[in-house]
C-alpha positions in Angstrom: 16.2 16.7 -0.2 15.7 18.8 3.0 12.4 16.9 3.6 14.2 13.5 3.3 16.9 14.7 5.8 14.3 15.9 8.3 12.5 12.6 8.0 15.7 10.6 8.5 16.7 12.8 11.5 13.4 12.1 13.1 13.8 8.4 12.4 17.3 8.4 13.9 16.0 9.8 17.2 13.0 7.5 17.5 14.5 4.3 16.0 17.8 4.4 18.1 15.8 4.2 21.3 13.6 1.5 19.8 16.7 -0.6 18.8 18.2 -0.2 22.2 15.0 -1.5 23.8 15.0 -4.6 21.5 18.7 -5.3 22.4 17.9 -5.0 26.1 16.3 -7.3 28.5 12.7 -6.7 27.4 11.7 -7.3 23.8 8.6 -5.2 22.8 6.7 -5.8 19.6 7.1 -3.1 16.9 4.2 -0.6 17.1 1.3 -1.4 14.7 0.8 0.8 11.7 -1.8 3.5 12.0 -5.3 2.2 11.4 -6.7 3.2 8.0 -10.4 4.0 7.8 -12.8 1.4 6.7 -15.8 1.7 4.3 -18.2 3.0 6.9 -16.1 6.1 7.6 -16.4 8.4 4.6 -17.3 7.7 1.1 -19.9 5.1 0.0 -18.5 2.0 -1.7 -19.7 3.2 -5.1 -17.4 6.3 -4.7 -14.3 4.4 -3.6 -11.5 3.3 -5.8 -8.4 1.4 -4.8 -5.2 0.9 -6.8 -2.6 -1.8 -6.4 0.3 -3.2 -8.3 -0.2 -6.6 -9.8 2.4 -8.9 -11.4 1.4 -11.1 -14.4 3.8 -13.8 -15.6 3.6 -17.0 -17.6 4.9 -20.3 -16.1 8.4 -19.6 -17.5 8.5 -16.2 -15.7 8.0 -14.1 -18.8 5.8 -11.0 -18.5 2.2 -11.4 -19.8 1.4 -8.4 -22.1 -2.3 -8.8 -22.8 -4.0 -9.0 -19.4 -7.4 -7.2 -19.2 -9.9 -6.5 -16.5 -12.4 -9.0 -17.8 -10.0 -11.8 -17.0 -9.8 -10.9 -13.3 -11.9 -12.0 -10.3 -11.4 -10.1 -7.1 -12.4 -11.2 -3.6 -12.3 -8.3 -1.1 -12.9 -9.5 2.5 -14.6 -12.6 1.0 -17.0 -10.6 -1.3 -16.7 -9.8 -4.9 -15.1 -6.5 -5.9 -15.3 -4.8 -9.4 -12.1 -4.4 -11.5 -12.3 -0.9 -13.2 -8.9 -0.4 -15.0 -6.0 -2.7 -15.7 -3.0 -1.1 -17.4 0.7 -1.9 -17.9 2.6 -0.3 -15.1 5.5 0.6 -17.3 3.7 3.9 -18.2 4.5 5.1 -14.6 7.9 6.1 -13.2 9.4 3.6 -10.8 10.7 4.4 -7.3 13.0 1.5 -6.4 14.6 0.8 -3.1 17.7 -1.4 -3.1 18.7 -3.0 0.2 21.8 -5.1 0.5 22.7 -7.3 3.5 25.9 -6.6 5.4 27.2 -10.1 5.0 31.0 -10.0 4.3 31.1 -13.4 2.6 28.5 -12.5 -0.1 28.6 -8.7 -0.2 30.7 -8.3 -3.4 28.2 -10.7 -5.2 25.3 -8.7 -3.8 26.9 -5.5 -5.2 27.3 -7.1 -8.6 23.7 -8.3 -8.6 22.4 -4.9 -7.7 24.4 -3.2 -10.4 23.1 -5.7 -12.9 19.5 -5.0 -11.9 20.0 -1.2 -12.1 21.2 -1.6 -15.7 18.2 -3.8 -16.5 15.5 -1.8 -14.7 16.3 1.9 -14.2 15.3 4.2 -17.1 17.5 7.3 -16.9 15.7 10.5 -16.1 12.4 8.7 -15.4 13.0 6.1 -12.6 14.5 6.9 -9.2 16.4 4.6 -6.9 18.0 4.7 -3.5 20.6 2.3 -2.2 21.3 1.2 1.4 22.5 -1.8 3.3 21.2 -3.4 6.5 22.8 -5.1 9.5 26.5 -5.3 10.0 28.8 -4.6 12.9 29.0 -0.8 12.1 26.0 1.4 12.1 25.0 3.6 9.1 26.1 7.1 9.8 25.3 9.0 6.6 22.0 10.9 6.8 22.1 11.8 3.2 20.3 9.0 1.3 19.4 10.6 -2.1 17.0 9.5 -4.8 19.1 9.0 -8.0 18.0 8.6 -11.6 21.4 8.1 -13.4 22.3 4.4 -13.6 26.1 5.3 -13.6 25.7 7.3 -10.4 23.7 4.6 -8.8 26.4 2.0 -9.7 29.0 4.2 -8.0 26.8 4.4 -4.9 26.5 0.6 -4.8 30.2 0.1 -5.3 30.9 2.5 -2.4 28.9 0.6 0.2 30.9 -1.0 3.0 30.3 -4.7 3.6 30.3 -4.3 7.4 28.1 -1.2 7.6 24.3 -1.0 7.5 21.1 0.5 8.9 19.6 -1.3 11.9 18.0 -4.6 11.1 15.3 -5.7 13.5 15.6 -9.3 12.3 18.6 -10.8 14.1 18.1 -14.4 15.3 21.2 -16.5 15.4 22.9 -19.3 17.3 25.6 -18.6 19.8 27.3 -21.8 20.9 29.4 -21.8 24.1 31.4 -24.7 25.5 33.1 -25.0 28.9 34.4 -28.5 29.7 31.4 -30.7 28.9 28.8 -27.9 28.6 27.1 -27.2 25.3 24.5 -24.5 25.1 22.4 -22.6 22.6 21.5 -19.0 23.2 18.9 -17.0 21.4 19.6 -13.4 20.4 17.2 -11.0 18.8 17.6 -7.5 17.5 20.6 -5.6 16.2 23.9 -7.4 16.7 27.4 -6.2 17.5 26.3 -2.8 18.9 24.7 -1.6 15.6 22.0 0.9 16.9 21.5 2.8 13.6 17.8 3.6 12.6 15.8 0.7 11.3 16.2 0.0 7.6 12.5 -0.4 7.3 11.6 2.9 8.9 14.1 4.6 6.6 12.6 2.9 3.6 9.1 4.1 4.4 10.3 7.6 4.9 12.1 7.5 1.5 9.0 6.3 -0.3 6.8 9.0 1.4 9.3 11.7 0.4 8.5 11.4 -3.4 5.2 13.2 -4.1 5.1 12.0 -7.8 2.5 9.5 -9.0 4.8 6.5 -9.2 4.9 2.8 -8.7 7.1 1.5 -5.9 9.2 -1.6 -5.4 12.0 -2.9 -3.1 14.8 -5.3 -4.0 16.1 -6.6 -0.8 18.7 -9.3 0.2 17.7 -11.4 3.2 19.3 -14.1 5.3 16.9 -16.9 6.3 18.2 -17.8 9.8 18.1 -14.2 11.0 14.3 -14.1 10.3 13.6 -17.2 12.4 10.9 -16.8 15.1 13.1 -18.7 17.6 11.9 -21.2 20.2 10.6 -19.2 23.1 7.6 -17.3 24.2 9.7 -14.2 24.5 11.2 -14.0 21.0 8.6 -15.6 18.8 5.8 -13.1 19.4 8.3 -10.2 18.9 9.5 -11.6 15.6 5.9 -12.2 14.5 5.0 -8.6 15.4 7.9 -7.3 13.3 7.0 -9.4 10.3 3.4 -8.3 10.5 4.4 -4.7 10.8 6.7 -4.7 7.8 4.0 -6.4 5.7 1.3 -3.9 6.8 3.4 -0.9 6.0 4.4 -2.3 2.6 0.8 -3.0 1.8 -0.3 0.5 2.8 2.4 2.1 0.7 1.9 -0.3 -2.2 5.5 -1.7 -2.1 6.1 -5.3 -3.3 9.2 -7.0 -2.0 11.5 -8.8 -4.5 13.8 -10.8 -2.3 17.1 -12.4 -3.0 17.5 -15.0 -0.3 21.0 -16.0 0.8 20.8 -19.8 0.7 23.0 -21.5 3.3 24.1 -24.9 2.0 25.8 -25.7 5.3 22.5 -26.0 7.2 21.8 -29.7 7.7 25.1 -30.7 6.0 26.7 -32.2 9.1 23.9 -34.5 10.4 25.4 -37.9 9.4 28.4 -38.0 11.7 30.4 -39.8 9.0 34.1 -39.5 9.8 33.4 -37.8 13.1 35.1 -39.1 16.3 33.7 -37.8 19.6 35.4 -38.5 22.9 34.9 -37.6 26.5 36.6 -37.9 29.9 34.0 -40.3 31.4 32.1 -43.2 30.0 29.0 -42.1 28.1 30.2 -38.6 27.5 31.1 -39.2 23.8 27.6 -40.4 23.1 26.1 -37.4 25.0 28.2 -34.9 23.1 27.3 -36.5 19.8 23.6 -36.4 20.7 24.0 -32.7 21.7 25.6 -32.0 18.3 22.8 -33.8 16.5 20.1 -31.9 18.4 21.9 -28.6 17.7 21.9 -29.3 14.0 18.2 -30.3 14.0 17.4 -27.1 15.9 19.4 -25.1 13.3 17.5 -26.8 10.5 14.1 -26.0 12.1 15.1 -22.4 12.7 16.4 -22.0 9.2 13.2 -23.3 7.6 11.1 -21.1 9.8 13.1 -18.1 8.9 12.9 -18.9 5.2 9.1 -19.1 5.6 9.1 -15.6 7.2 11.2 -14.2 4.4 8.8 -15.7 1.8 5.9 -14.2 3.6 7.4 -10.7 3.3 7.5 -11.2 -0.5 4.3 -13.1 -1.1 2.1 -10.9 1.1 3.2 -7.7 -0.6 2.8 -8.9 -4.2 6.4 -9.7 -4.8 8.4 -12.9 -4.8 11.5 -14.5 -3.1 14.3 -16.4 -4.9 16.8 -18.5 -3.0 19.9 -18.4 -5.1 23.4 -20.0 -4.9 24.5 -18.9 -8.4 27.4 -16.5 -8.7 26.2 -12.9 -8.4 22.7 -14.4 -8.0 22.1 -14.2 -11.7 19.1 -16.4 -11.7 17.3 -14.2 -9.2 18.3 -10.9 -10.9 17.0 -12.1 -14.3 13.6 -13.0 -12.8 13.3 -9.9 -10.7 13.8 -7.8 -13.9 11.1 -9.8 -15.6 8.7 -9.5 -12.6 9.0 -5.7 -12.6 8.5 -5.6 -16.3 5.4 -7.7 -15.8 3.7 -5.3 -13.4 0.2 -3.9 -14.0 -1.8 -1.3 -12.2 -5.2 -2.5 -11.1 -7.9 -0.1 -10.1 -10.9 -1.7 -8.5 -14.1 -0.8 -6.5 -14.0 -2.5 -3.1 -16.8 -4.7 -2.0 -19.5 -3.6 0.5 -18.1 -5.8 3.2 -18.0 -3.8 6.5 -14.5 -4.9 7.4 -11.8 -2.6 8.9 -8.4 -2.5 7.3 -6.4 -4.5 6.5 -8.9 -6.1 4.2 -8.1 -9.6 2.9 -7.6 -9.7 -0.9 -7.5 -12.5 -3.3 -7.2 -12.1 -7.1 -7.4 -14.8 -9.7 -7.5 -14.8 -13.5 -9.0 -16.7 -16.4 -6.0 -15.8 -18.6 -4.5 -19.0 -19.9 -1.1 -19.9 -18.4 -0.9 -16.7 -16.3 0.1 -16.6 -12.7 -0.5 -13.5 -10.6 1.5 -11.8 -7.9 -0.6 -9.6 -5.8 -0.7 -8.4 -2.1 -2.8 -10.6 0.2 -4.5 -7.5 1.8 -5.0 -3.8 1.2 -5.9 -0.7 3.2 -8.8 1.6 2.5 -7.3 5.1 2.7 -3.7 3.9 2.5 -1.0 5.8 0.7 
């Protein structure tokens, strides 16, 4: 526990200054992860082994129980790699991170979904979980984020979360609409909102996973909002958002952490584009039409931003070997059912990398000859990663 507290204290100091920089006038990309050694620095290819988590599910989402190494083809940096061992991952303990999103309108449903997942996934005394929330108007102040292995205790922790409080969330695009007389404007904002300068939720997640020295498999269940992940519309914000997305994916791939995402679907996006029943007026001739055109353009921009943010959220899941579900059901029951199945369908794959002289990250593609089986695997891996 002391090691976790020290890690979090260090993160608090470094990430607060980082968050303030993002919120200020200059947006700097997140620092890239430390470069991992490639095949030419150390062992020969024949001596190297790499392990990753692999999901195997049939078209209905039910776990596949009979996958074997002879049914897998691996392309590492475009060249063939050799599968050595394929085993059901359920033999290993699970370290699970649960990250809710400080959205007051859906927070109680998120809590219910998280509690449902804990009951379905966590095996008492064997699996560990930590629970945090991200974003919100109040910064996370409790430095004690423990690993817990009792589902009843984890449930109480989830119930005790505040809907407006969270760790810092570097993804914070949103529309701010101002009107003075005839003026209509759209402003882009990026970074932590409402003065929340708590340490980044992602930095805390990495510290937590590194704090458990046991041989475990890892996974994150995280709730995300599509619009806040939008790359925006400017040369200033878009590169910064892309850098954050790339950085999160790289760290997850190095640590072997698939992201299972519950996406908060916004049914209001695009719902007001017809102007049916809307009367627009102005002081001077032509102003009504101009205002309506401005409203239409605003809604089109929101739709574009929403779709782009949705794509970025899906990248976080697909690139790490997880999956994203966009749910509108009460307590997100469709997503929770499938997340439990996905984690039950995990395999551990050990393979010998190809001889391609390519530095990390190394592109990875895995296919199978297993009938009616779809695979969920990271799109890249790091030689020498954790």
